[in-house]
C-alpha positions in Angstrom: 110.4 126.5 78.6 108.9 124.8 81.9 106.4 126.2 83.8 107.4 124.5 87.3 109.3 126.0 89.6 112.7 125.0 91.2 110.5 124.9 94.7 108.4 122.4 93.1 111.6 120.1 91.4 113.3 120.0 94.5 110.1 118.7 96.6 109.6 115.6 93.9 107.0 117.1 92.4 108.1 117.5 88.9 109.6 114.4 87.6 111.0 113.6 84.1 107.4 114.6 82.7 105.4 113.4 84.8 103.2 115.4 87.5 102.6 113.7 90.7 99.3 114.4 92.8 99.4 114.7 96.5 97.4 116.3 99.1 93.2 116.8 99.9 91.5 119.9 99.2 88.0 121.0 99.8 85.8 122.6 97.4 82.6 122.9 96.1 81.1 121.9 92.6 78.8 124.7 91.1 75.2 124.6 89.0 76.1 123.7 86.4 79.1 120.9 87.5 82.5 122.8 87.3 84.7 121.6 90.2 87.5 123.9 90.9 91.2 122.2 90.1 93.4 123.1 93.4 96.0 125.8 91.7 99.1 123.4 93.3 97.3 120.4 90.7 97.2 123.2 87.9 100.4 124.3 88.2 101.7 120.6 87.7 99.7 120.3 84.4 102.7 120.7 81.6 103.4 119.6 77.6 100.6 118.8 75.7 98.3 118.4 79.0 98.9 122.4 79.3 95.2 122.7 80.9 93.3 119.7 79.2 91.8 116.9 81.7 90.7 113.8 80.5 87.4 112.9 83.0 86.0 109.4 83.3 84.4 107.3 85.8 86.9 106.4 88.8 86.6 103.2 90.6 84.6 103.1 94.2 82.2 105.6 93.3 84.6 109.0 92.6 85.8 110.6 89.0 89.1 110.2 87.3 90.9 113.8 86.3 93.8 112.6 84.1 96.0 114.8 82.9 96.0 114.1 78.6 99.8 113.2 78.1 99.3 110.5 81.9 95.6 108.9 80.0 97.4 108.9 76.6 100.4 105.8 78.8 96.7 104.9 79.9 95.4 104.2 77.1 98.4 102.3 75.4 98.4 100.1 78.5 94.8 99.4 77.8 95.7 98.8 73.7 98.0 96.3 74.9 95.6 93.7 75.8 93.5 92.2 73.9 90.3 93.3 72.4 88.6 89.9 71.8 89.2 89.4 75.8 85.4 90.0 76.9 86.7 91.3 80.6 89.1 93.9 78.7 85.9 95.2 76.1 83.6 95.4 79.4 85.9 97.4 82.0 87.2 99.7 78.6 83.5 99.8 77.5 81.9 101.2 81.0 85.1 103.2 81.8 85.5 105.3 78.3 80.9 105.6 77.7 81.2 109.2 79.7 84.7 109.9 79.5 85.6 113.7 77.8 88.6 116.0 77.4 87.8 118.8 79.5 90.0 121.9 79.3 89.9 124.4 82.6 88.2 127.3 82.1 90.1 130.9 83.3 88.5 130.5 87.3 90.4 126.4 86.8 87.1 124.6 87.3 87.0 121.4 85.1 83.1 120.5 84.0 82.0 117.1 85.2 79.5 115.7 82.7 76.0 114.4 84.6 76.2 110.9 84.8 79.7 111.2 86.0 77.7 113.2 89.0 75.2 111.0 89.3 78.0 107.9 89.9 80.3 109.4 92.4 77.0 111.2 94.1 78.4 113.8 93.9 76.4 117.2 95.5 77.0 120.5 96.6 81.0 119.9 99.3 83.4 117.7 97.1 86.9 116.7 97.9 89.4 116.9 95.2 92.4 114.5 96.2 95.8 113.7 93.9 96.3 110.0 93.3 100.0 110.6 91.9 99.3 109.9 88.3 95.8 111.3 88.4 92.8 113.0 90.5 89.9 112.0 92.0 86.8 113.4 93.2 84.5 112.6 95.9 81.4 112.5 97.6 83.6 113.6 101.5 80.5 111.6 103.3 81.3 108.5 100.9 85.1 109.3 101.2 84.7 108.6 104.7 82.3 105.1 104.6 85.4 104.1 101.7 88.3 104.8 104.5 86.4 103.4 107.0 85.2 100.5 105.1 88.1 98.1 105.2 89.0 96.1 108.2 92.8 96.0 108.0 94.5 98.9 109.5 96.8 101.7 107.5 99.4 99.8 108.3 98.3 96.0 107.7 98.7 97.5 104.1 101.6 99.6 103.9 103.6 96.8 105.5 102.2 94.4 102.5 102.3 97.0 100.0 105.7 98.7 100.8 107.9 95.6 101.7 
């Protein structure tokens, strides 16, 4: 039986077993390295994912959180590439070195390993961002720097990617 509401389905937040994470939320990281996952995102965890997120190194100084089912799809793409390819081996090693399966606690928090906290330079305040199939955890200052670092406008990028 699905835990999703009719409203979530009608807004396209859940499609054929895949969650669609959107939006951003300000939260904080506690002294034990735990970050609260927004209730809206927690409601989208279904099936085998249930309350389990794969926590791993993201690109651009963030931490990625993948629902277990989505991460299995990602793993399939990694497995499809030849391990004899040096770039693939290096990427897999760097990506998975600090990866963990973490279960949300009763308060909806996920633990971030210390090396990933250091990678993303997470301090007290964090930004929790939905990116379709996964969630990103950012230091808000670094996220603003990242957004401002491109010489291309939002409109230029949209024109290139959408058409």
